[in-house]
TORPA-225021 format. One record per residue (C-alpha): residue in three letters; x negated, y negated, z negated. Coordinates in pm, whole numbers, plus 50000, padded with zeros to 5 digits. Each point is the difference from the previous one (the first is absolute). Layout:
N
ALAXYZ;...
//
This chain:
213
UNK485564706452055;UNK497484987750261;UNK500624997050374;UNK498075031650079;UNK501915021549753;UNK503284984550111;UNK499385013950349;UNK499565035349866;UNK503085022250033;UNK501535011249672;UNK499005035549911;UNK502585026750064;UNK501655013049687;UNK501235035349939;UNK502045017049732;UNK497055007049768;UNK499034963250021;UNK503484989649892;UNK499995024949712;UNK496524987949896;UNK501294964349991;UNK503075010549804;UNK497805017749746;UNK497934968549958;UNK503104978649950;UNK501385025349751;UNK496784999749801;UNK499994962249982;UNK503704992049963;UNK501775031649886;UNK503185013850153;UNK501894967549932;UNK497584981450229;UNK499725026950266;UNK501754980750275;UNK499735004350375;UNK498864963750021;UNK497075005949765;UNK499025031750185;UNK500104981450332;UNK497884972049854;UNK497495025749877;UNK499665012550359;UNK500234965150152;UNK502915010250221;UNK503654990250038;UNK502515018849785;UNK501655013050317;UNK496785018450085;UNK500475022749699;UNK503235013450145;UNK498135015050295;UNK498625024949748;UNK502795002949742;UNK503714995450072;UNK500674984849656;UNK498424992749664;UNK501265032849852;UNK498055019550262;UNK496884980149919;UNK500475005949626;UNK500325037150075;UNK496624999050177;UNK498524981449704;UNK501505026249767;UNK498475027750208;UNK496604983149975;UNK500384997149622;UNK500885036649945;UNK497495014650245;UNK497074976249961;UNK496965001550223;UNK499035036149932;UNK501405033349887;UNK497675003349702;UNK502835001949749;UNK501875025350213;UNK496955022350014;UNK499574997649625;UNK503615009449941;UNK499825030350227;UNK497035012849798;UNK501894999249668;UNK499705032349804;UNK503645004849897;UNK503544990750096;UNK500184975849706;UNK496754983850105;UNK501334996150354;UNK503114982049878;UNK498064978749754;UNK497194991350238;UNK502364991050284;UNK502184978049781;UNK496984983049844;UNK498424993650340;UNK503234983950121;UNK500044976749700;UNK496364990950063;UNK500814990750360;UNK502914978249891;UNK497944982849731;UNK497264992250252;UNK502294974750172;UNK501864970349861;UNK503715008749973;UNK499185033550159;UNK502775018749821;UNK502664974650098;UNK498965000050366;UNK499975037950022;UNK503265003149806;UNK501814977050242;UNK498855020150303;UNK500965032949837;UNK503434986949907;UNK500654991050364;UNK498785033650125;UNK497154983850193;UNK497065017449834;UNK498775035850020;UNK498155004149669;UNK497225026150034;UNK499805004549622;UNK503655011049991;UNK499355029250234;UNK496955010449796;UNK502144998849686;UNK502655021850165;UNK497325025350099;UNK498535000149648;UNK503435004949846;UNK500675029150236;UNK496655015149905;UNK501004996949635;UNK503025021950072;UNK502924976350057;UNK502605006050267;UNK500044978050308;UNK502794977949865;UNK498454997349653;UNK496594991650145;UNK501494970450187;UNK501684987849680;UNK496715003749811;UNK498054980950265;UNK502544971950017;UNK500074997449621;UNK496234996549989;UNK499984974450281;UNK502664979049827;UNK498135002349670;UNK496694989250154;UNK501464971150198;UNK502264988349717;UNK497255001349739;UNK497534982150226;UNK502574973850105;UNK500614990149638;UNK496285001549928;UNK499234975950283;UNK502914977549901;UNK498654997249644;UNK496534991750128;UNK501364973150231;UNK502194985449726;UNK496984998249770;UNK497904983050269;UNK502554972350050;UNK500644997049628;UNK503575012950013;UNK499415028949760;UNK497495014649759;UNK498325029850166;UNK499575016249656;UNK503785003349954;UNK501005035250093;UNK502665021349837;UNK499095033250162;UNK500015029949758;UNK496285006250043;UNK499194963649929;UNK502254999449691;UNK498375031549865;UNK496514987250075;UNK499664962150048;UNK496555004950153;UNK501315022450278;UNK499394987950355;UNK502395000350297;UNK498025029950123;UNK500865018549679;UNK503684990750036;UNK500065011950360;UNK498185032449923;UNK502345008149711;UNK503124995650211;UNK498495018950292;UNK498995029249777;UNK503565002349869;UNK501475001550353;UNK497435025450122;UNK500635021449693;UNK503724999450078;UNK499345010350360;UNK497895029449892;UNK502575010549740;UNK502754998750262;UNK497895021650230;UNK499475025949725;UNK503705000149913;UNK500885004550365;UNK497905031250025;
//
């Protein structure tokens, strides 16, 4: 740093800046390396400065989770709302959530931790509830259906990302997978596995709605 730049005041940072820095650290180091120290270094500030914007790391992770599941636009949300049937709504919403998680390193683990602590309002969950209601489920059953789909998506994607990471560091063979779809068809992709499980759950939701009528 030269003398002229040293005289310049440090730029003010806001919450979006801190979340941006956290996203960068997550992409480079994963959740295991997502420390407040690294985020502060990314912003060239003291760690204490981060606490002006977030009271603790859990609150910051919740903001990161919200960024992961909402992204920079509502393109996926618009696509989901245009689905032609109740089944398509459920399928499209669940698939879009998985895509958002896969777009970020350890995305499923970060989002899962925030959900478990009750710190994240997941937009996809509300859309799933609405789609389940439209399919004919009762209020209580629609909530169960939405939560089941959310847990399936996050759990599947978490294991998917764990396998990829293990393969990258040489801890496991990425080709080893004992899922039913993979056993039946060795050439099946993770997308095929996910779609097969999702179709089974959606079919069950629709059957429950018909039985309830």
